[in-house]
C-alpha positions as CSV (number, residue, x, y, z in Angstrom):
1,M,69.3,80.2,102.3
2,K,67.1,81.4,105.1
3,R,63.4,81.3,104.2
4,N,60.4,83.1,105.5
5,P,58.4,80.4,107.3
6,T,55.2,81.4,105.6
7,M,56.8,81.3,102.1
8,T,55.6,78.5,99.8
9,V,58.1,77.0,97.4
10,I,56.6,76.8,93.9
11,P,58.1,74.0,91.7
12,G,59.9,75.3,88.7
13,V,60.6,78.8,90.1
14,D,64.2,79.8,90.6
15,E,64.1,81.7,93.9
16,S,67.8,82.7,93.6
17,K,66.9,85.2,90.8
18,S,65.3,88.4,91.9
19,G,62.4,89.6,89.9
20,P,59.9,92.5,89.9
21,R,57.3,92.5,92.6
22,A,53.9,91.3,91.5
23,T,52.5,94.8,91.7
24,D,55.2,96.6,89.8
25,D,53.3,96.3,86.5
26,L,50.2,97.9,88.1
27,T,51.9,100.7,90.1
28,E,54.5,101.5,87.5
29,P,53.0,100.6,84.1
30,E,55.4,103.0,82.4
31,K,58.3,100.8,83.5
32,Y,57.2,98.1,81.0
33,I,54.8,99.8,78.7
34,I,55.5,103.5,78.2
35,S,59.2,103.0,78.2
36,E,58.7,100.4,75.6
37,R,60.7,97.9,77.6
38,D,58.0,95.4,76.8
39,D,55.0,96.7,75.0
40,S,54.1,93.4,73.4
41,A,50.4,92.5,72.9
42,K,50.9,89.5,75.2
43,R,52.3,91.6,78.0
44,C,49.5,94.3,77.6
45,N,46.8,91.6,77.5
46,T,48.2,90.0,80.7
47,I,48.2,93.3,82.6
48,A,44.7,94.1,81.4
49,R,43.4,90.6,82.2
50,T,44.8,90.8,85.7
51,I,43.3,94.3,86.3
52,I,39.9,93.1,85.0
53,M,40.1,90.1,87.4
54,G,40.9,92.5,90.3
55,C,38.0,94.8,89.4
56,K,35.5,91.9,89.2
57,L,36.8,90.6,92.6
58,L,36.5,94.0,94.2
59,R,33.0,94.7,92.8
60,E,31.4,91.3,92.7
61,R,33.5,89.1,94.9
62,I,34.1,86.7,92.0
63,I,37.5,85.4,90.9
64,E,37.4,85.2,87.1
65,Y,40.4,85.2,84.9
66,R,39.4,85.4,81.3
67,P,41.5,85.8,78.2
68,I,41.5,89.2,76.6
69,A,43.0,90.3,73.2
70,G,43.8,93.5,71.5
71,T,45.1,95.5,74.4
72,S,47.7,98.2,73.6
73,P,50.0,100.2,75.8
74,K,47.7,103.2,75.6
75,D,44.9,101.2,77.1
76,I,46.8,100.3,80.3
77,P,46.3,103.7,82.2
78,K,42.5,103.4,81.6
79,F,42.5,99.9,83.1
80,I,44.5,101.2,86.1
81,D,42.0,104.0,86.6
82,E,39.2,101.5,86.6
83,L,41.0,99.4,89.2
84,D,41.4,102.4,91.4
85,L,37.7,103.2,91.1
86,A,36.8,99.6,91.9
87,L,39.0,99.7,95.0
88,K,37.3,102.9,96.2
89,E,33.8,101.5,95.7
90,S,34.6,98.0,97.1
91,L,32.8,96.7,100.1
92,L,35.4,94.1,100.7
93,P,37.3,94.4,104.0
94,D,40.9,95.7,104.0
95,S,42.0,92.4,105.6
96,S,40.5,89.0,105.0
97,E,39.9,86.3,107.5
98,H,40.3,83.9,104.5
99,E,43.7,85.1,103.3
100,D,45.2,81.6,103.7
101,E,42.6,80.1,101.5
102,L,43.2,82.7,98.8
103,R,47.0,82.0,99.0
104,E,46.3,78.3,98.7
105,F,44.1,78.8,95.7
106,L,46.7,81.0,93.9
107,Y,49.4,78.5,94.7
108,D,47.3,75.6,93.2
109,V,46.6,77.7,90.1
110,R,50.3,78.4,89.6
111,V,51.4,74.8,90.2
112,S,48.7,73.6,87.7
113,S,49.9,76.1,85.1
114,L,53.5,75.1,85.6
115,A,52.6,71.4,85.2
116,E,50.7,72.1,82.0
117,E,53.7,74.0,80.6
118,R,56.0,71.1,81.6
119,D,53.7,68.5,80.0
120,K,53.6,70.5,76.7
121,G,57.4,70.7,76.5
């Protein structure tokens, strides 16, 4: 398989399987929520938590990923509206000179999460 030279392999991830883009949930919430494909509380909480993290990053330049509970499908459009507003108000540049550092951070978080899951099982 030919790989993009900038792509990082994440242990435990099967790259042969195609999956939704990371932004699908945010740009097409109805795909998973409104269509009831997956309207579970866990899924809604994950979407809301991710949007809240994005808003905090855009507004305060802080990466904070906190648990959230009690999110329902009807709440998701409000969270998306808040993210759109945070993006419009953001003073962050459109492109970052520290993109590689952010990618490395996200990679480390994902690998740690996978290791924790593996150790539990």
